[in-house]
N, C-alpha and C positions, 0 to 999 in steps of 0.2 A: 436363489431369489425368488422362487415360486410365488408365494404369498405377496411378495412386495411389487409384483407387476402392476405398473400403472401408477404407482404412489410416487409423491414427491421424492427426488433423490436426496433431499436436504433434510426435510423433516420426517419423511417416512410415516407422516400421519394422514395426509390428504391426498386425493387424486392429483396427478400432474395434469396442468392445462396448457402448459407452454414448453418450448424448447430454447435453452441458450443458443444464441447465433455463434458464440465463441467456443464454448466447450461441449456443447451438445447435450447437457443435463437436461433431464426432464424434471420440471419444477411446477409447484402449485403457484396460484396467483399471489399469495404473500411472500414468496422467494423469488418473484420476477419482476424486474423493472421495465415495465412495458415501453416506455419512451426510448430506452437503449437497446432493449431486446436482449438483455443479460440477467443472468441469474445474480443472487446477491454475492455470491462467491466471486465472481469475475468482476462485478461492479467494486468490490472492496479492494480488488487486485490491480485496478487500472493505474497508469501512470498520473502521478499528481501534477505534472507539467501539461501533458497535451490532453489528457482524459480521454484518450481514443484507443491506446494499445496497452496490452497487458504488461506490468511491471516485471522486470528481471532482476532488480536489485533495489538496495536502499542508498541514496546518496549519502556518502560518508561524511558529509559536512552538515547539511540541513535535515538529514534523515528522511526525507521524502521519497516514496516510492517512485521509481523512474523505469523507463523503458529504454532499449538500446538506443533509439534515434534521440532522445532528449537527455543523455548522460554521456559521460567520456570514461573510458577506462584509464586510469592513471598509473596503475601498476598491475601486476598479474592478477590480484584478488580485490581491488577496490575501485568503485565507479564513483564519479562526482558529477551532479546534475549540471547541464550546461549553465544556468544562472549562477550558481556557486563558482564554477570555472571561470566564468567571464567577469565575475566581480573580484577575482583574486583570492577568494578563499580556497584554502587546499584541505585535502584529506588529512586527518589526524588533528585538525583544529575542532575543538568540541563546538556543538552548535551554540548560537548566542544564548539560548536558555540555560545551557549548563554554565555559563559565565555567571548568569544572574543567579542561579542556585548556589553557586560556590561563594559568591559575595555575600548572600543572604546567611548561609552557613557560617561563614566566617564572623559575621556581626552577632549571630546567635551565641556563637561559642564565646566570643570576647564579653558579651553581656553575662554569662553564666559564670565567669570566672571571679 
């Protein structure tokens, strides 16, 4: 790493001016969110429910990133966010957007025939 010393660990173009409080990356001002004290990688990895903790999975129903506290393990490999779990939606059900896309696709196919 010799010549990379002091450079932003994301872009490797500009000198690092801050340290992410979560992962410890040294980053430039462009790749640092000062209000949260996080680099852009950690910001993009935050739980979509609480916005405080790093996500560990994606909800199998709504596809949002979720942390361990904002989700529930429904079987050995799938997690569901607490919002979907409480509303009765279960893993394996496609998200609402998928239903809409299927409906649109079936209409288009019918029109083409």
